[in-house]
N, CA, C and O atoms as a MOPAC input file, in Angstrom:
PM7 MOZYME 1SCF
protein

 N    125.92700 1    99.69300 1    84.64300 1
 C    127.03500 1    98.84000 1    83.80800 1
 C    128.79100 1    99.45100 1    83.91000 1
 O    128.95800 1   100.64600 1    83.66300 1
 N    129.58600 1    98.89600 1    84.14500 1
 C    130.73200 1    99.97300 1    83.83400 1
 C    131.45900 1    98.90000 1    82.86400 1
 O    132.45600 1    98.26700 1    83.21300 1
 N    130.68300 1    98.74900 1    81.30000 1
 C    131.20100 1    97.73600 1    80.49000 1
 C    131.07000 1    98.80400 1    79.20800 1
 O    129.97400 1    99.08200 1    78.72300 1
 N    131.91300 1    99.18000 1    78.88300 1
 C    132.57500 1    99.98700 1    77.48600 1
 C    131.61700 1    99.86400 1    76.74500 1
 O    130.73700 1   100.71500 1    76.61400 1
 N    131.67200 1    98.70300 1    76.12000 1
 C    130.96400 1    97.93900 1    75.21400 1
 C    129.33500 1    97.66900 1    75.83900 1
 O    129.29800 1    97.20700 1    76.98000 1
 N    128.10900 1    97.91500 1    75.20300 1
 C    127.08000 1    97.79800 1    75.73600 1
 C    125.74200 1    97.52500 1    74.14500 1
 O    125.30800 1    98.22800 1    73.23200 1
 N    125.61700 1    96.53900 1    74.47700 1
 C    124.48900 1    96.38100 1    72.55100 1
 C    122.89100 1    95.77100 1    73.71400 1
 O    122.75000 1    95.20700 1    74.79900 1
 N    121.90600 1    96.39100 1    72.51200 1
 C    120.77100 1    96.44400 1    72.80100 1
 C    120.03500 1    95.46000 1    72.64700 1
 O    119.04300 1    96.18900 1    72.64700 1
 N    119.44000 1    94.08200 1    72.46400 1
 C    119.37200 1    92.93700 1    71.83900 1
 C    117.71100 1    92.77600 1    72.19300 1
 O    117.38700 1    92.81700 1    73.38000 1
 N    116.73800 1    92.60700 1    71.22200 1
 C    115.61000 1    91.81400 1    71.79600 1
 C    115.48700 1    90.41900 1    72.22100 1
 O    116.26600 1    89.60700 1    71.72100 1
 N    114.80600 1    90.11000 1    72.88700 1
 C    114.80300 1    88.45100 1    72.92600 1
 C    113.72400 1    87.84100 1    71.92200 1
 O    112.65700 1    88.44000 1    71.78900 1
 N    113.88800 1    87.06800 1    71.45500 1
 C    113.16600 1    86.40300 1    70.24100 1
 C    112.05200 1    85.16200 1    70.86100 1
 O    112.45100 1    84.40700 1    71.74700 1
 N    110.96600 1    85.07100 1    70.43500 1
 C    110.00800 1    83.99300 1    71.15300 1
 C    111.10300 1    82.70100 1    70.60000 1
 O    111.22000 1    82.01000 1    71.61300 1
 N    111.78200 1    82.17900 1    69.71300 1
 C    112.62100 1    81.16600 1    69.19500 1
 C    113.96200 1    80.81300 1    70.28200 1
 O    114.61100 1    79.77500 1    70.40900 1
 N    114.05900 1    82.03500 1    70.93300 1
 C    115.36100 1    81.87100 1    72.32900 1
 C    114.71600 1    80.86600 1    73.28100 1
 O    115.24000 1    80.00500 1    73.98800 1
 N    113.71800 1    81.13100 1    73.14700 1
 C    112.95600 1    79.56100 1    74.24600 1
 C    112.95800 1    78.44300 1    74.46200 1
 O    112.47500 1    77.79900 1    73.53100 1
 N    113.30200 1    77.83800 1    75.32400 1
 C    112.82100 1    75.99400 1    75.19600 1
 C    111.51100 1    75.83400 1    76.03600 1
 O    110.65200 1    76.58800 1    76.49400 1
 N    111.79800 1    74.33900 1    76.01800 1
 C    110.02500 1    73.69900 1    76.11700 1
 C    110.06200 1    74.31500 1    78.33600 1
 O    109.24400 1    74.23200 1    79.25200 1
 N    111.27200 1    74.77400 1    78.22600 1
 C    110.79400 1    75.30900 1    80.00800 1
 C    109.91800 1    76.71600 1    80.16500 1
 O    109.22300 1    77.06900 1    81.11800 1
 N    110.15400 1    77.32100 1    79.05100 1
 C    109.48400 1    78.46200 1    79.02500 1
 C    110.20400 1    79.75300 1    79.77100 1
 O    109.96700 1    80.69200 1    80.53000 1
 N    111.14300 1    79.18500 1    79.08700 1
 C    112.54700 1    80.37500 1    79.78500 1
 C    113.81700 1    80.66300 1    78.37700 1
 O    113.95900 1    79.90200 1    77.41900 1
 N    114.21800 1    81.31700 1    78.50100 1
 C    115.55600 1    81.50600 1    77.26600 1
 C    116.54400 1    80.29300 1    77.46200 1
 O    116.97900 1    80.12400 1    78.60100 1
 N    116.88900 1    79.54100 1    76.58800 1
 C    117.52700 1    78.53400 1    76.78400 1
 C    118.81600 1    78.68900 1    76.87700 1
 O    119.25200 1    79.31000 1    75.90800 1
 N    119.83600 1    78.30000 1    77.85100 1
 C    121.10800 1    78.66400 1    78.31400 1
 C    122.26700 1    79.12700 1    77.18200 1
 O    123.19800 1    79.92800 1    77.25700 1
 N    121.77900 1    78.24700 1    76.09100 1
 C    122.98800 1    78.16500 1    74.52800 1
 C    122.28600 1    79.67900 1    74.38600 1
 O    123.33300 1    80.31200 1    74.52300 1
 N    121.64000 1    80.33500 1    74.27500 1
 C    121.43500 1    81.71400 1    73.79700 1
 C    122.48500 1    82.59500 1    74.60000 1
 O    123.07500 1    83.47300 1    73.97100 1
 N    122.79500 1    82.39000 1    76.14500 1
 C    123.43600 1    83.51600 1    76.76500 1
 C    124.47800 1    83.24600 1    75.85700 1
 O    124.68100 1    84.25000 1    75.17400 1
 N    124.97200 1    82.62800 1    75.66200 1
 C    126.74200 1    82.09600 1    74.80900 1
 C    126.44800 1    83.31800 1    73.82100 1
 O    127.25500 1    84.24700 1    73.77000 1
 N    125.27300 1    83.31800 1    73.02400 1
 C    125.23100 1    83.87800 1    71.57300 1
 C    125.60400 1    85.22800 1    71.91300 1
 O    126.69900 1    85.67600 1    71.57100 1
 N    124.67500 1    85.97900 1    72.63600 1
 C    124.66100 1    87.10600 1    73.25600 1
 C    125.85600 1    87.59000 1    73.94100 1
 O    126.11800 1    88.78800 1    74.05100 1
 N    126.60200 1    86.60700 1    74.41700 1
 C    127.92300 1    87.09900 1    74.76300 1
 C    128.94400 1    87.34000 1    73.65200 1
 O    129.94100 1    88.06000 1    73.68600 1
 N    128.41300 1    86.47600 1    72.52500 1
 C    129.44000 1    86.69000 1    71.68900 1
 C    129.28400 1    87.71900 1    70.77700 1
 O    130.27200 1    88.14900 1    70.18300 1
 N    127.58800 1    88.41800 1    70.48000 1
 C    127.21700 1    89.64100 1    69.71700 1
 C    128.22400 1    90.80300 1    70.18300 1
 O    128.68000 1    91.68700 1    69.45700 1
 N    128.51500 1    90.57500 1    71.79200 1
 C    128.92400 1    92.04500 1    72.25400 1
 C    130.26600 1    91.83000 1    71.95400 1
 O    130.88300 1    92.65100 1    71.27500 1
 N    131.01700 1    90.37000 1    72.57500 1
 C    132.35900 1    90.02400 1    72.05300 1
 C    132.69800 1    90.27800 1    71.04400 1
 O    133.90100 1    90.52300 1    70.95800 1
 N    131.81900 1    90.36800 1    69.68500 1
 C    132.30100 1    90.97100 1    67.93600 1
 C    132.41200 1    92.24000 1    67.79700 1
 O    133.10700 1    92.76500 1    66.92600 1
 N    131.44000 1    93.11900 1    69.01500 1
 C    131.10200 1    94.21800 1    68.97800 1
 C    132.64700 1    94.56400 1    69.45500 1
 O    133.42000 1    95.25100 1    68.78600 1
 N    132.94100 1    93.99800 1    70.66200 1
 C    134.22600 1    94.88300 1    71.08000 1
 C    135.75800 1    94.30200 1    69.95300 1
 O    136.87800 1    94.78400 1    69.78700 1
 N    135.24100 1    93.39700 1    69.53300 1
 C    136.72300 1    93.22500 1    68.62900 1
 C    136.72800 1    94.49300 1    67.52800 1
 O    137.59000 1    95.30000 1    67.17900 1
 N    135.43200 1    94.27600 1    67.18600 1
 C    135.07000 1    95.50900 1    66.16000 1
 C    135.94400 1    96.83700 1    66.31500 1
 O    136.63900 1    97.50900 1    65.55300 1
 N    135.54700 1    96.90100 1    67.79000 1
 C    135.49800 1    98.52500 1    68.67100 1
 C    137.15600 1    98.75700 1    68.54700 1
 O    137.71600 1    99.71000 1    68.00500 1
 N    137.84200 1    97.47900 1    69.27900 1
 C    139.65600 1    97.81200 1    68.64300 1
 C    140.28400 1    97.51500 1    67.80200 1
 O    141.51200 1    97.55800 1    67.73900 1
 N    139.27200 1    97.03700 1    66.73800 1
 C    139.71000 1    96.73700 1    64.70600 1
 C    140.36100 1    95.17000 1    64.87300 1
 O    140.91700 1    94.81900 1    63.83200 1
 N    140.39900 1    94.40700 1    65.69000 1
 C    140.64100 1    93.26300 1    65.72300 1
 C    140.30400 1    92.30600 1    64.72800 1
 O    140.78800 1    91.18900 1    64.54500 1
 N    139.47200 1    92.85700 1    64.15900 1
 C    139.01200 1    91.98700 1    62.97400 1
 C    139.66000 1    92.37900 1    61.48200 1
 O    139.84600 1    91.66900 1    60.49300 1
 N    139.91700 1    93.73100 1    61.71000 1
 C    140.94900 1    94.25900 1    60.75600 1
 C    142.14900 1    93.88400 1    60.77400 1
 O    142.78500 1    93.49700 1    59.79400 1
 N    142.62900 1    93.99500 1    62.14800 1
 C    143.82900 1    93.24100 1    62.18400 1
 C    143.85800 1    91.61400 1    61.73500 1
 O    144.66700 1    91.06700 1    60.98500 1
 N    143.03600 1    91.19300 1    62.24000 1
 C    143.03500 1    89.45500 1    61.72300 1
 C    143.12200 1    89.43700 1    60.33300 1
 O    143.96300 1    88.68200 1    59.84500 1
 N    142.04400 1    90.48400 1    59.18700 1
 C    142.14400 1    90.49500 1    58.07700 1
 C    143.79200 1    91.01600 1    57.36700 1
 O    144.25400 1    90.40200 1    56.40500 1
 N    144.37700 1    91.95400 1    57.86800 1
 C    145.27900 1    92.25700 1    57.64000 1
 C    146.65200 1    91.20300 1    57.89900 1
 O    147.59600 1    91.17300 1    57.10800 1
 N    146.58500 1    90.41300 1    59.06000 1
 C    148.24400 1    90.48200 1    59.22500 1
 C    147.96500 1    88.39500 1    59.55300 1
 O    148.97600 1    87.69900 1    59.64700 1
 N    146.51800 1    87.72100 1    59.67800 1
 C    146.86100 1    87.09400 1    59.99800 1
 C    146.12000 1    86.44400 1    61.38800 1
 O    145.56200 1    85.35500 1    61.52200 1
 N    146.34500 1    87.59000 1    62.40800 1
 C    146.64400 1    86.92000 1    63.82000 1
 C    145.41300 1    87.90300 1    64.24200 1
 O    145.10100 1    89.00000 1    63.77700 1
 N    144.72200 1    86.99700 1    65.46300 1
 C    143.29000 1    87.52500 1    65.51300 1
 C    142.87400 1    86.46200 1    66.91900 1
 O    143.39200 1    85.40000 1    67.26500 1
 N    141.95600 1    87.09100 1    67.40800 1
 C    141.08100 1    86.77300 1    68.52200 1
 C    140.66600 1    85.04900 1    68.08400 1
 O    140.37800 1    84.72300 1    66.93300 1
 N    140.71300 1    84.07400 1    69.26700 1
 C    140.03600 1    83.15300 1    69.57600 1
 C    139.71800 1    82.77800 1    70.72900 1
 O    140.47800 1    83.00500 1    71.67000 1
 N    138.55900 1    82.14100 1    70.89900 1
 C    137.71900 1    82.00800 1    71.91700 1
 C    138.04400 1    80.57100 1    72.83000 1
 O    137.54900 1    79.49700 1    72.48900 1
 N    138.98500 1    80.71000 1    74.09200 1
 C    139.72000 1    79.47500 1    74.22500 1
 C    139.05400 1    78.63600 1    75.66500 1
 O    139.36800 1    77.48500 1    75.96500 1
 N    137.98800 1    79.57900 1    76.52100 1
 C    137.08500 1    79.23800 1    77.16700 1
 C    135.93000 1    80.31900 1    77.43800 1
 O    136.25300 1    81.49600 1    77.28000 1
 N    134.60100 1    80.02900 1    77.83500 1
 C    133.84400 1    80.44800 1    78.48100 1
 C    133.01900 1    80.09900 1    79.41800 1
 O    132.99700 1    78.89200 1    79.65900 1
 N    132.21200 1    80.88400 1    80.13100 1
 C    131.61900 1    80.43100 1    81.23600 1
 C    130.57800 1    81.43600 1    81.33300 1
 O    130.51800 1    82.54600 1    80.80500 1
 N    129.35400 1    80.53500 1    82.50100 1
 C    127.64400 1    81.95500 1    82.52900 1
 C    127.67500 1    81.18200 1    84.01000 1
 O    128.04800 1    80.05900 1    84.34900 1
 N    127.01600 1    82.49700 1    84.84500 1
 C    126.35300 1    82.16900 1    86.20400 1
 C    125.00500 1    82.96500 1    85.69500 1
 O    124.86200 1    84.06000 1    85.15000 1
 N    124.12500 1    81.99600 1    86.08500 1
 C    122.49900 1    82.47100 1    85.38300 1
 C    121.82100 1    82.98100 1    86.96100 1
 O    121.33000 1    82.33300 1    87.88600 1
 N    121.96100 1    83.83000 1    86.83900 1
 C    121.00200 1    84.80100 1    88.06300 1
 C    119.65200 1    84.81900 1    87.82400 1
 O    118.96700 1    84.52700 1    88.80400 1
 N    119.16000 1    85.03500 1    86.96700 1
 C    117.51800 1    85.01100 1    86.63400 1
 C    117.21300 1    84.73400 1    85.28800 1
 O    117.76700 1    84.96700 1    84.21400 1
 N    116.11200 1    84.13600 1    85.66400 1
 C    115.64200 1    83.47700 1    83.88100 1
 C    114.97400 1    84.75000 1    83.15000 1
 O    114.28600 1    85.55700 1    83.77500 1
 N    115.15000 1    84.82100 1    82.22900 1
 C    114.82100 1    85.66200 1    80.86200 1
 C    113.87400 1    84.70600 1    80.16900 1
 O    114.02300 1    83.48400 1    80.14900 1
 N    112.54700 1    85.60700 1    79.41000 1
 C    111.53800 1    84.80400 1    78.92300 1
 C    111.35000 1    86.02000 1    77.70200 1
 O    112.15600 1    86.91100 1    77.43600 1
 N    110.25800 1    85.80200 1    77.17100 1
 C    110.10900 1    86.70600 1    75.67600 1
 C    108.65400 1    87.10800 1    76.17400 1
 O    108.00200 1    86.30500 1    76.84200 1
 N    108.14200 1    88.38300 1    75.83500 1
 C    109.47100 1    89.79900 1    75.37300 1
 C    109.69500 1    90.13500 1    76.23200 1
 O    109.18200 1    90.11800 1    77.35100 1
 N    110.99500 1    90.70600 1    75.56500 1
 C    112.22700 1    91.41700 1    77.18600 1
 C    113.13300 1    91.95900 1    75.59200 1
 O    113.24700 1    91.46500 1    74.47100 1
 N    113.53300 1    92.95300 1    76.12500 1
 C    114.74600 1    93.63200 1    75.51000 1
 C    115.88100 1    93.49800 1    76.24700 1
 O    115.70100 1    93.85100 1    77.41200 1
 N    117.17600 1    93.05500 1    75.96500 1
 C    118.08100 1    93.13800 1    77.43700 1
 C    119.54100 1    93.91500 1    76.36100 1
 O    119.93300 1    93.81200 1    75.19900 1
 N    120.01300 1    94.81200 1    77.82900 1
 C    121.33500 1    95.15300 1    77.52300 1
 C    122.50800 1    93.94600 1    77.86200 1
 O    122.44000 1    93.19000 1    78.83200 1
 N    123.60800 1    93.94600 1    76.82300 1
 C    125.13100 1    92.82300 1    77.24600 1
 C    125.95600 1    93.52000 1    76.93100 1
 O    126.30900 1    93.87000 1    75.80500 1
 N    126.53200 1    93.91500 1    78.44700 1
 C    128.23700 1    94.53100 1    78.21400 1
 C    129.42000 1    93.82500 1    78.11800 1
 O    129.51000 1    92.66400 1    78.51600 1
 N    130.25100 1    94.38000 1    77.66600 1
 C    131.47300 1    93.43400 1    77.54700 1
 C    132.61400 1    94.22400 1    78.27200 1
 O    132.87300 1    95.35700 1    77.86800 1
 N    132.98700 1    93.93600 1    78.83500 1
 C    134.81900 1    94.29700 1    79.21500 1
 C    136.02600 1    93.65300 1    79.39200 1
 O    136.02100 1    92.51300 1    79.85700 1
 N    137.43300 1    94.39800 1    78.99100 1
 C    138.42100 1    93.16000 1    79.45300 1
 C    138.90500 1    93.72100 1    80.95500 1
 O    139.24400 1    94.77800 1    81.48900 1
 N    138.67600 1    92.05600 1    81.33600 1
 C    139.18900 1    92.43000 1    83.13400 1
 C    140.24800 1    92.21500 1    83.37200 1
 O    140.65800 1    92.85500 1    84.34000 1
 N    141.06400 1    91.45700 1    82.83800 1
 C    142.80900 1    91.25700 1    82.40900 1
 C    143.20900 1    90.90500 1    81.23600 1
 O    142.78400 1    90.19000 1    80.32900 1
 N    144.73000 1    91.99300 1    81.57300 1
 C    145.32500 1    91.04000 1    79.82500 1
 C    147.01300 1    90.26700 1    80.17900 1
 O    147.80700 1    90.67200 1    81.02900 1
 N    147.15800 1    89.37700 1    79.47700 1
 C    148.20100 1    88.78000 1    79.57200 1
 C    149.16100 1    88.83100 1    78.68300 1
 O    148.88400 1    89.76200 1    77.92700 1
 N    150.14700 1    88.33000 1    78.36500 1
 C    150.95800 1    88.51000 1    77.13300 1
 C    150.58000 1    88.20100 1    76.23800 1
 O    150.84900 1    89.01400 1    75.35400 1
 N    149.81900 1    87.05800 1    75.77600 1
 C    148.85200 1    86.62000 1    74.51700 1
 C    147.54100 1    86.38200 1    74.73500 1
 O    146.90600 1    85.66200 1    73.96500 1
 N    146.86800 1    87.07900 1    76.03000 1
 C    145.56500 1    86.57200 1    76.16000 1
 C    144.88100 1    87.07000 1    77.03000 1
 O    145.46300 1    87.03200 1    78.11400 1
 N    143.31500 1    87.80500 1    77.09300 1
 C    142.51900 1    88.49500 1    77.82400 1
 C    141.85300 1    87.89300 1    78.45900 1
 O    141.73300 1    86.74900 1    78.02200 1
 N    141.16400 1    88.13800 1    79.57800 1
 C    139.92700 1    87.83100 1    80.07200 1
 C    138.81900 1    88.83500 1    79.68300 1
 O    138.96600 1    89.92800 1    80.23000 1
 N    137.84100 1    88.73800 1    78.94300 1
 C    136.48200 1    89.66300 1    78.59200 1
 C    135.78000 1    89.06000 1    79.82400 1
 O    135.86000 1    87.87700 1    80.15500 1
 N    134.91900 1    90.24200 1    80.61300 1
 C    133.76900 1    90.11200 1    81.36300 1
 C    132.50100 1    90.23300 1    80.38800 1
 O    132.65100 1    90.41700 1    79.18000 1
 N    131.54700 1    90.14500 1    80.84600 1
 C    129.94700 1    90.28900 1    80.18900 1
 C    128.80500 1    89.86900 1    81.24800 1
 O    128.69200 1    89.06400 1    82.17200 1
 N    127.96000 1    90.92200 1    80.56300 1
 C    127.07200 1    91.20700 1    81.88600 1
 C    125.49600 1    91.47000 1    81.16100 1
 O    125.25300 1    92.37300 1    80.35900 1
 N    124.54800 1    90.48300 1    81.64200 1
 C    123.06000 1    91.00200 1    80.87100 1
 C    122.22500 1    91.24200 1    81.94200 1
 O    122.16300 1    90.68600 1    83.03900 1
 N    121.42400 1    92.39200 1    81.33900 1
 C    120.73100 1    93.02900 1    82.13800 1
 C    119.13700 1    93.23200 1    81.32100 1
 O    118.87500 1    93.46800 1    80.14200 1
 N    118.27400 1    93.02800 1    82.49300 1
 C    117.25500 1    92.58400 1    81.66000 1
 C    115.82400 1    94.02600 1    81.71900 1
 O    115.63300 1    94.52400 1    82.82800 1
 N    114.96100 1    94.55400 1    80.51700 1
 C    114.13200 1    95.73100 1    80.95300 1
 C    113.05800 1    94.84500 1    81.63200 1
 O    112.69500 1    95.08300 1    82.78400 1
 N    112.77000 1    94.25700 1    81.21400 1
 C    111.34400 1    93.64900 1    82.31300 1
 C    111.44300 1    93.46400 1    83.81500 1
 O    110.62100 1    93.69500 1    84.70200 1
 N    113.03000 1    92.84600 1    83.86500 1
 C    113.31500 1    93.02100 1    85.69200 1
 C    114.00800 1    94.30800 1    85.93600 1
 O    114.79300 1    94.39200 1    86.88100 1
 N    113.75200 1    95.43500 1    85.06500 1
 C    114.23400 1    96.57500 1    86.14800 1
 C    115.33000 1    96.96900 1    85.38700 1
 O    115.27700 1    98.19800 1    85.35300 1
 N    116.25000 1    96.59700 1    84.78900 1
 C    117.74600 1    96.36200 1    84.89700 1
 C    118.58700 1    95.74000 1    85.89000 1
 O    119.73100 1    96.11100 1    86.14900 1
 N    117.76700 1    94.44400 1    86.63100 1
 C    118.36200 1    93.69000 1    87.00100 1
 C    119.42500 1    92.80100 1    86.53700 1
 O    119.35200 1    92.74800 1    85.31000 1
 N    120.28200 1    92.15200 1    86.93600 1
 C    121.33500 1    91.10400 1    86.29900 1
 C    120.77900 1    90.00500 1    85.85900 1
 O    120.13000 1    89.38400 1    86.70100 1
 N    120.83600 1    89.52000 1    84.67600 1
 C    119.93800 1    88.53700 1    84.36500 1
 C    121.19300 1    87.25800 1    84.58900 1
 O    120.95200 1    86.37500 1    85.41100 1
 N    122.55100 1    87.23300 1    83.78800 1
 C    123.55000 1    86.69200 1    84.00200 1
 C    124.97800 1    87.49000 1    83.92800 1
 O    125.01000 1    88.70000 1    83.70200 1
 N    126.12200 1    86.72700 1    84.13200 1
 C    127.73800 1    87.31100 1    83.89100 1
 C    128.05400 1    86.10300 1    83.55900 1
 O    127.53300 1    85.00900 1    83.77700 1
 N    129.14800 1    86.50900 1    82.89700 1
 C    129.78100 1    85.12600 1    82.16500 1
 C    130.88400 1    86.09700 1    82.19700 1
 O    130.63700 1    87.28200 1    82.42300 1
 N    132.61600 1    85.49900 1    81.89200 1
 C    133.84100 1    85.42100 1    80.85900 1
 C    134.14600 1    84.47700 1    79.91700 1
 O    133.75000 1    83.32500 1    79.74100 1
 N    135.02100 1    85.27000 1    79.27200 1
 C    135.46700 1    84.37200 1    77.98800 1
 C    136.96500 1    85.12700 1    78.12500 1
 O    137.39400 1    86.27300 1    78.25900 1
 N    137.55300 1    83.58400 1    77.99000 1
 C    139.33800 1    83.65800 1    78.16100 1
 C    139.52800 1    83.88600 1    76.56100 1
 O    138.91000 1    83.01600 1    75.94600 1
 N    140.10100 1    84.66500 1    75.83800 1
 C    140.58400 1    85.24400 1    74.69900 1
 C    142.16700 1    85.23400 1    73.87900 1
 O    143.02000 1    86.11900 1    73.94400 1
 N    142.21600 1    84.26600 1    73.30200 1
 C    143.93700 1    84.03900 1    72.72500 1
 C    143.92900 1    84.70200 1    71.41200 1
 O    143.10100 1    84.60100 1    70.50700 1
 N    145.05700 1    85.43300 1    71.48300 1
 C    145.62700 1    85.69400 1    69.81100 1
 C    146.51500 1    84.53000 1    69.49900 1
 O    147.34400 1    83.87500 1    70.13000 1
 N    145.98600 1    84.52000 1    68.18600 1
 C    146.75200 1    83.35100 1    67.35600 1
 C    146.66300 1    83.88800 1    65.78600 1
 O    146.05300 1    84.57100 1    64.96300 1
 N    147.69800 1    83.07400 1    66.04300 1
 C    148.20700 1    83.25000 1    64.43000 1
 C    147.41700 1    82.02700 1    63.35400 1
 O    147.76800 1    80.84700 1    63.36900 1
 N    146.38500 1    82.52700 1    62.51100 1
 C    145.80700 1    81.28500 1    61.80000 1
 C    146.13300 1    80.82100 1    60.44900 1
 O    145.48700 1    80.21900 1    59.59200 1
 N    147.31200 1    81.27500 1    60.51400 1
 C    148.33100 1    80.34900 1    59.40200 1
 C    148.98400 1    79.35700 1    60.14900 1
 O    149.21000 1    78.28200 1    59.59400 1
 N    149.42200 1    79.58400 1    61.63800 1
 C    150.13400 1    78.35600 1    61.87100 1
 C    149.18600 1    77.88100 1    63.07400 1
 O    149.50000 1    76.82900 1    63.63100 1
 N    148.06500 1    78.56600 1    63.51400 1
 C    147.49700 1    77.89300 1    64.50900 1
 C    148.11800 1    78.11800 1    65.99100 1
 O    147.61100 1    77.57300 1    66.97200 1
 N    149.35600 1    79.03800 1    66.08900 1
 C    150.20700 1    79.09800 1    67.58300 1
 C    149.84000 1    80.37300 1    68.11200 1
 O    149.88900 1    81.35600 1    67.37200 1
 N    149.58000 1    80.44800 1    68.96200 1
 C    149.56200 1    81.66400 1    70.16400 1
 C    150.40700 1    82.95600 1    69.70900 1
 O    151.56100 1    82.58900 1    69.48900 1
 N    150.30600 1    83.84300 1    69.56800 1
 C    150.86100 1    84.93800 1    69.54600 1
 C    150.94200 1    86.63200 1    70.94500 1
 O    150.12400 1    87.01300 1    71.78200 1
 N    151.82800 1    86.97500 1    70.68500 1
 C    151.67700 1    87.88000 1    71.95700 1
 C    150.13400 1    88.92800 1    71.38700 1
 O    149.68000 1    88.82800 1    70.24700 1
 N    149.63400 1    89.72900 1    72.29800 1
 C    148.64000 1    90.69900 1    71.91700 1
 C    149.65600 1    91.91800 1    71.05500 1
 O    150.52700 1    92.47100 1    71.72700 1
 N    149.55400 1    92.17700 1    70.04800 1
 C    149.85100 1    92.91800 1    69.57000 1
 C    149.87800 1    94.81800 1    70.14900 1
 O    148.92900 1    95.33300 1    70.74000 1
 N    150.85500 1    95.37300 1    69.87900 1
 C    150.83900 1    96.82300 1    70.81600 1
 C    149.91300 1    97.61900 1    70.64400 1
 O    149.44300 1    98.23800 1    71.59900 1
 N    149.35700 1    97.80300 1    69.10900 1
 C    147.90500 1    98.12600 1    68.57800 1
 C    147.15700 1    98.25800 1    69.41800 1
 O    146.87800 1    99.27800 1    70.04800 1
 N    146.64000 1    96.90800 1    69.53200 1
 C    145.84100 1    96.42500 1    69.98400 1
 C    145.55900 1    96.25800 1    71.45000 1
 O    144.43300 1    95.99600 1    71.87300 1
 N    146.80300 1    96.44600 1    72.35000 1
 C    146.65400 1    96.40300 1    73.32900 1
 C    146.22800 1    97.79300 1    73.86800 1
 O    145.50600 1    97.83500 1    74.86500 1
 N    146.69000 1    99.07100 1    73.18600 1
 C    146.73600 1   100.34300 1    73.53800 1
 C    145.19300 1   100.29700 1    73.12600 1
 O    144.56800 1   100.31800 1    74.18600 1
 N    144.28000 1   100.24100 1    72.01900 1
 C    143.20500 1   100.22000 1    72.04000 1
 C    142.08900 1    99.69600 1    72.89000 1
 O    141.01700 1   100.18800 1    73.24200 1
 N    142.80900 1    98.27300 1    73.16100 1
 C    141.63400 1    97.95400 1    74.56200 1
 C    142.13100 1    99.32100 1    76.09700 1
 O    141.33900 1    99.91000 1    76.83200 1
 N    143.31000 1    99.39000 1    76.09000 1
 C    143.34400 1   100.45900 1    77.88400 1
 C    142.31500 1   101.39300 1    77.06800 1
 O    141.20400 1   101.61600 1    77.54900 1
 N    142.63300 1   101.84000 1    76.04300 1
 C    141.86600 1   102.96900 1    75.62800 1
 C    140.17900 1   102.94400 1    76.26100 1
 O    139.45900 1   103.48700 1    77.09800 1
 N    140.17500 1   101.91600 1    75.20900 1
 C    138.21800 1   101.76800 1    75.31300 1
 C    138.00800 1   101.10400 1    76.86600 1
 O    136.81800 1   100.97000 1    77.15200 1
 N    138.79600 1   100.74300 1    77.73100 1
 C    138.59100 1   100.61600 1    79.09100 1
 C    138.50800 1   101.98200 1    79.48300 1
 O    137.47200 1   102.18500 1    80.11500 1
 N    139.14600 1   102.88900 1    79.35400 1
 C    139.44000 1   104.11000 1    80.19600 1
 C    137.99700 1   104.81600 1    79.95300 1
 O    137.40700 1   105.50200 1    80.78800 1
 N    137.54500 1   104.50700 1    78.63200 1
 C    136.26200 1   105.07900 1    78.35800 1
 C    134.79400 1   105.30700 1    79.09300 1
 O    133.87600 1   106.12500 1    79.02400 1
 N    135.14200 1   103.98300 1    79.91300 1
 C    133.77800 1   103.75400 1    80.68400 1
 C    134.32500 1   104.08200 1    82.42000 1
 O    133.51900 1   104.00100 1    83.34700 1

């Protein structure tokens, strides 16, 4: 996995649904956990608290490859695939220990930088852009 942010999460019994596999909603929660860790790694939350400018999820998607079930431990990776002026595309990957590291799902999220006071999109700050570039080079 070439994602600079990787988190390990246990599958909880309550993550499953009546069809005896992890409910599709949970995959988006797993992506969210990796996305927030990524934001923390590039000081996005700190910047948001200081300036009122921060990231917001504009679009997300998931391609389900293999079903996950309890018990299992998954690794969720996040990386920035591309950056524009005021947005970037984050890519996610979920692998499973039970499935011997096989990919269970891949996804994407379009993240837009927003001024939370005005609700308008704003350019990615130079500091955040540099932090993202540095983090991406670590993998």
